[in-house]
N, C-alpha and C positions, 0 to 999 in steps of 0.2 A: 557398498553400493548403495545405502538405502542412501546414506551423507553426498555419495557425489548422486547420485539423485535428486535432493531435493538441493543441491548447487546447481543442476542443469535446470529445476522447475524455475532458481530464483532467478537467474542469469534472462529465462524466455519472457517471461513477466515482465520485468525492469524496460525490455528491449520494446513488449508492448506498450506497455503504458506511458517508456520513454518518445515513443513514433507516437503517441495522441494531446500528451499532457499540452497545454496550451503554453502560452509563454502567462501566462497571468490567469492565478489559479490559489485556493484558499488550503489552509492546514486542516484537520481538526487530531483536535491531542482529547486522547479517553485514558485515564489512569486508574487505573483500582488495587484494592489490597485482602487479601485474601490470609486468614493467621501472619503467617512469617513472610509471607510473599508479596512483593511490590510489580506488579505491570506497569506496562504502560503502553500506546499503540498510536499509529501516528497514519491518516486517511490524511488522502489528495482530495477536493473537490472542485470540478472543472464543469466545463459545459462544452459538451461537440455536436451539433448541430441542432440548438436547440434542445435537447438532454443530456439532464444534472448529472453526473458518474460521479460516484464515489465507487474506486476500486481497492480490495482486497487489502490489510495493511501491506505494508512495508518493511 
C-alpha cells in the first residue's frame, strides 16, 4: 500500500513539474556521504513569471 501510494505521488509531482518546466532550465547537483553510504540529489531550477523555482528533488 505504501509503495503504490509513493508511486502515485511521484507520478503526480512529475506531471505538475512537467507542465511548468520551461524549455530552458538549470540543474543543481548535490552529493554527500554519511559513513559508507553515498547520496546524490538532482534539482531543476527555473524561472516562471519572474519567480525562481527549485522544486523538490525527483
